[in-house]
N, C-alpha and C positions, 0 to 999 in steps of 0.2 A: 591652140584655139582659145581666144580670150572670152571669159565668161561675162555675159552682159546681164546686169541686175535690172529687174523691173524698175521703171522710173519712180513708181510710188515709194519704193524703198529708199531711193536717193532723197526724195522729198522729206520722208520721215526722219532720216538721219540728219538732214540739214536743219529741220525744225528743232530736233533734239539739241544740236550744237547752238542754235539760236537761243533757246531758253537757258542753256548752260552759261553762255556769255552774259546774258542779261543778269543772272543772279551772281555772277562774279562781280559785276558792277555794283549791285545792291549791297552785297556783303562787304565789298571793298570800301564803299563809302562809309559804312558804319564803323569799320575798323580804323580807317584813316582819320575820319572825323573825331572818333572817340579819343584817339591819341592826341590829336591837335587840340581838341577842346579841353581835355584834362590838363594839358600842359599850359593852356591859357587861363585855367580856373573858371571855365564856363559852368553855370549851374545846371543841375539835372533837368529842370523844367525847360531851360533854353535848349538843351540838347534834344529833349523830346520834341520841341517845336521844329527844330531843323530837321530831325530825322523823319518827322511826320509830314513835312511839306511836300515831299515826293508824292505822297498818296493823294493830296489835293489835286495835283496835276493829273495823276493817274486816273482819278475818278472822272475827271472832265472829259477824257477821250475814249472811255470804254465803249459806250453806245455809238458815238460817232465813228469809232474804229470799226465796229461791226457793220455799220451802214456803209462806210467807205469801202470796206472789203467786199461787201455784197455788190456794190455798184461798179467799182473800177478794178476789182481783183485783189485777192489777198497777197499775191506776189509783189505787186507794186507798193501797196500800203506797208508791207513788212520792210521792204527795202528803204522806203522813205523814213520810217521810224528809226531804223538803225543809223542811218546817215545823220539824222538830227541829234540823237542823244550822244553819238560818238563825238560830233563837233562840239557839243556843249561841254563834255568831259575834257576835251583837249584844250579848250579856250578859257575855262573859268579857273582862277586860282583858289586854292583852299586856304582861306584865312578866317579862323573862328571869330575874329573881331569885326569882320565885315558881314554882319548878319543878313542885311537886306540882299546883298549879292548872292550869298549862299541860298537864301530862301528862293530867289528868282531862278537860280541855276537848278536847284532841286525840283522846283515846280516845272521847269521846261523839260528836264529829263523825265519826270513823271508823265507829262503830256505825251512826249514822244513814245515812251514805252507802253503807254496805255493802248496804243494801236496794235501791239504785238499779239496778244493772245486771241482777240477776236479774229485777227487775220489768219493766225495759225489754224484755228478751228474751221474757218472758211476753206482754207487750202486742204486740210485733212478730210473734210466732208466731201470735197470734190474727188480726192484721190484714193481714199481708203475704203475698201468694201466692208460691209457690216460685220463679217466674221473676223476681221482683223482690227476692229476699232479699239477694243479695250486695250490690247497690248501696244497698238500704235500710239494712242493718246497717252498711255502710261509711260511709254518710252520717251515720247516727246517731253512730257511734263517732268519726267525724272531728271531731265537735263538741268532743271532748276536746282535740284538738290546736289547733283554732282558739281555744278558750278559753285554752289554755296560751300560745299566741302573743299573744293580746290581753293576757293578764296580764303577760307579759314586756315588752310594748311600753309599756303605760300605767301599770302599778302602781309601778315605780320612781320615776316622777315624782310620783305621788300620795304615796308615802312621803316623798319629799324635801320637798314643799311642805306636806303636811298631817300628816305623822307616821305611824309604823307602824300605830297603832290605826285610822286612817281606812280602811285596807284592809279590816279586819273589818266595819266599818259598811257600806261599799260592797257587800261580798259578801252581807251579810245582806239588804240592800235588793234586790239582784238575785234572791236566793232567794225572797223574799216576792213579788216581781212575777211570777216564773215560776209559783209556786204558785197565784196567783189565776187566771192564764190557763189553767193545766192544769185547775183545778177547774171552770171554765166550759166548756171546749172538749172535754175528753177523755171517753171512755166505755170500758167494759171490753172489749167485743167487737163485731164487726160485727153488723148486724141481718140475720141469716140468713133471716128470714121474708120478706124482700123478694124478689119473683119473679126478679130478676136476680142475686141474691146468689150463686147456685151457679155462674154463668158468669163472674163477675168475678174469679175467681182465688182465692177463699177455699177453704181445705181443701187437701188434698195433691195433688189433681188439677187440671189446667187445664180439664178437661171438666166438664160438669154432673154433680153428685154425686147419685146415687140413694140412697134410703133415708130413714129418718125424721129429723126435725129434731134429735133428741137426739144421734144419731150425728154429725151435722155439727158440732154445738157441741163435742162431745168432741174431734173431729179438729182443731179450731182452738184448743185450749187451754182450752176451757170446762170446767166442773166437772160431774161426775156420780159416781154411786157407783163405776162401773168406773174412771173416770179418777183417783179418789183413791187407788187402789192403786198405789203407786210401786214399781217393781222395783229396790229399792236394791241387792240382791246382784248382779244382772246388770249394773247400772250400774257398780258398784265393781270388778267383775272384767273389765270390757270393755277390751280393748287399744286399740280406737279412741278410747274415752273417755280413757284414760291418755295417748294421743298428744296429745289436745287439752290435757290438764292440764299435761303437760311443757312444751309450747310456750307456754301461757299464763304459766307460771312464768317462763320465760326472757324472754318479751316484757316482762313487768312488772318483772323484775329490771333489765333495761337501761333501761326507761323511767323507773322511779322513782329509780334512781341518778342519771340525767342530770337529771331534773326537780328533785330536791332538792339536788344538788351542783353543777350547772352555774353557779349564781350564785357559789358559793365558788371554783370553778375559774377563772371569769373574773376575779374580784376578787383572789384570792390566788395562783392558779397562774400567771396571765398578767399580773397587776398592772394590770388594766383596771377602769374604772368602768362599772357597768351603765348609769348615767345618761348617760355620754359615748358609749356604744356605739350610741346611736340605735336605728333600726329593725332593725339587723343581728341583735340578740340574740333577736328573735322568729322568725328564719328556720328554726331546727330544727323548731319546732312548726308553722309555716306549711307547711313541707315535708311534715310528717306529714299535715296536712289534705289537701293536694293528692294525695299518693300513696295515701292511704286511699281516696279517691274514685276515683282511677284504677284501683286494684285491684278495687273493686266493679264498675265498668263493664266492665273487661276480663273479669272472671270471668263475669258474666252474658252477655256477648257470646260467649265461648267455649262456654258451656253451651247457650244458646238456638240458636246456629247449628250446634250439634253438632260443633264443631271438636274439642273434647275432652269426655270424660265429666266428671261432677261430681267423681269421685274424682281423675282426672288434673288437673283444673283446680285443685283445692284443693292438691294436692301440688306442682304447678308453681309457683304463686304463693308458697306458703309457703317453698319451698326457695330460690327466687331472692331473696326478701326477706331471709331470715335469713342467707344466706351473704354477700351484699353488706354487710349491716349488721355482720356479725362483722369483716370486713376493715376497715371504716371505724372501728369502735371501737378496734381494736388499734393503728391508726396515729395515732389522735387525739392522744396526748401528744407525738408527734414534732413537731407544728406549734406554733410559739411566737408566732404572730401571731393577732390576732383573726379575720382573714379565713380563715386555715387552720383554726382551731378551729371557727368557725361552719360552714365548708364540711363538715368531717368529721362534726360532730355532726348536721348537716342530712341528709347522706347516710345516716348510721346510723339516725336516727329515721324518715326518709322510707321506707327500705326495710323497716324493721320494720313500719311502717304498711301497706305493700304486702302483707306477709305475713299481715296480719289477714284478707285475703280468702281465706286458706287455713284456718287453725285457728279463727278467731273465728266465722265463719259456720257452721262444721262442727257446732256444737251443734244447729242447726235441721235439718241434713241427717240426722243419725243419730237424733235423737229430738225431732221438732217438738212433740210433746205435752208433753215434759218439758224443754223448752228452758230454762226458768227454773231448774229444779233443776240441770241440767248446768252452766249458767252459774254458779250458786252454788258448785258443787264446784270448777270450774276456776278461778273467780275467787278462791276461798279459797287455792288454790295461788299465784295471782298476788299475792295480798295477803301471803302468807308470804314471797314474794320481796321485797316491800317491807320487811318486818321485817328479813329477813336482809341484804339488799343495802344499805339505807340505814344500818342500824346498823353493819354490817361496814365500810362505807366510812369512817364516822367513826373507827373503831378503826384502820384502815389509815393514815388521814391523821394521826392523833395520833402513831402510831408513826413515820411518815415525818418528821413535824415534829421529833421528838426526834433522829432520825438526821441530817437535813439542815438543821436549825435553822429552816427556814421551808418553805412549800409552793410556792415558785417553781420548784423543780427538776422537770423532767419525770419523773425517777425516782420522785418522790413519787406521781405519778398513774398510772404504768404498771399497777400491780396493780388499780387502780380500774376501768380500762377493759378490761383483759385478761380479767378474769373473765367479764363478760357476753359478750365476744367468743367465748370458748371454749364457753360455754353455748349460744350461737346455732348453732354448728356441730353440737354434740351433738344439740340439739333438732330440727334440720332432718332429721337421719338417722332419728330416732325417728318423726317424722311420715311420712317416706317409707316406712318399713317397716310401720307399724301402722295408719295412718289409712284411712278409707273415706268416700266420699260417699253411700253407700247408707243407706237407713233401716234401722236394726237394732232399734229399739224400737217396738212397736205401741202 
């Protein structure tokens, strides 16, 4: 007798693979472009401009992505996004001397991928019951880190043997494969007309939901005339929402700086070859994958066993994650060996991922019906962090190169890692003061 898994598990696994593929693409571009740009003698500031262009496009489509997912369904928007960025990767050549073409291509990929996370949150809010949200969101988002780890492990060898352009083609193939699977397997929302639907955890209560079917669909992110009225003013004036936004900004500032500049730090800061580092270079992202899922399991355990309230759980994990990450970031440039640098960056990224069980799941706590909208708003802040952080890092390194003649000095890298370290401390206090785990938007 063949075992049949609940459909929501299939959805969660597919969204996990989705984030995994997306981050293979992002890490892959930074690796391929770094190799091609260094070979062409491109300056650090120009590299920073190209690497940060993705986030301009990404910022443009976050809130529209949440709105579109709310209106026409997360499944359709997610599929469209994957098709668009995969085609762009397949068709655009990687030539560091054609700056405008690369800028346009990265902008388009950013726009396409900007629809992904608001759509995922809309889909998960429809499918995942409250007592499974922490681990489901953590698993889905941990795909980012497993994808980044896989990219760091395998793509340098692909670049070495097949050239930088091969990375783009491999990423496009992965995107096309996922799109086909998603098209065949995914649907927009649970079948709430099934007699057991009300007791399987859909909706805001774990008990059977009384009332008409239309209300049940609205509670799970479905569309109706009432659900289409989005309380924009209340959302934008809400302190708990701003606590999420601030922490999303800081998380992504640290993540994007490390993701885009770790290859340069290893190559030029420590005079190491990514190819020769073997599997150690993937450890920071593998650690994120592990700690993200630990955070989700711990959060759900604390909540379901009533050890801590939802609010206390979110604040506890967010604070622990961000404070430890801040310390690891600030001492990172002091380590001058590959082992020390990998250890510090692994601790920093791992505990940042643990913190996601605080702020990242909080979208669904405070506004499950508008989870995609809130994710679009907070992820816009996270994307702005990419624009600011990645571009600023390029400027800081270009200035340091002028002062120290090369980037091998630890002094060149202290400002790069100190800034996100300080931001982590600030953000953790903001979340402690203003966040809540209670539902505040009906």
